C-alpha positions, -999 to +999 in steps of 0.1 A: +000+000+000+013+034-009+007+061+018+012+097+008+010+130+026-005+159+007-008+196+013-041+214+006-044+218-032-020+189-040-033+160-060-025+125-072-036+106-103-045+070-108-039+060-143-048+087-169-085+090-159-087+093-121-078+124-101-079+129-064-072+163-049-068+171-012-090+200-003-087+204+035-090+189+069-115+202+095-122+186+128-115+149+122-125+149+085-104+150+054-120+165+023-111+151-011-122+160-046-125+130-069-127+132-107-133+099-125-151+087-156-188+080-151-183+043-158-160+039-128-182+039-096-169+061-068-186+048-036-179+057+001-167+027+021-194+032+047-220+029+019-205-003+006-203-018+040-239-008+048-250-027+017-234-058+032-202-057+011-169-067+029-142-043+037-116-045+008-083-063+015-052-042+019-067-014+039-052-006+073-075-009+103-095+021+114-076+040+141-086+029+176-098+059+196-096+054+233-121+078+249-119+085+286-150+100+300-143+131+321-167+136+349-187+168+347-180+178+383-143+183+379-131+217+388-117+242+363-082+238+378-083+200+374-095+203+338-068+228+330-042+206+346-054+176+325-053+197+293-017+209+301-006+173+308-022+161+276-005+188+256+028+180+273+026+144+260+018+154+224+044+159+197+057+195+196+040+205+163+031+241+154-006+233+163+003+220+197+025+250+205-004+273+193-028+255+215-005+257+245+000+295+239-038+300+236-045+280+268-018+300+287-032+332+273-067+324+284-057+308+317-023+320+328-003+296+350+005+308+385+043+313+391+044+284+416+029+260+390+050+269+359+081+249+369+064+219+385+065+188+365+086+203+336 
């Protein structure tokens, strides 16, 4: 299986007739534009599977999302601490750094907390 990473606007071709263009990613969704001849069916996998068709061979498994339910009665301080801990475990990408800056801007850390655990 060939796995590619594309930037918005980039595209790939399959043969001479099929074109896939990466549009954007919002939330947990990737938006693709597909151009193919009418005689080639383009069908979403969920639609195929809802019709009773099997998942094609060669696909990797859906990512397993482990959700942890957070009780609603947690205090704001506990929630902020949990968010900061989670951001600390994530890879240092531009998005993570931006989230950390935004969080610290909205809820500045106290001077005694800044150096703890870092």
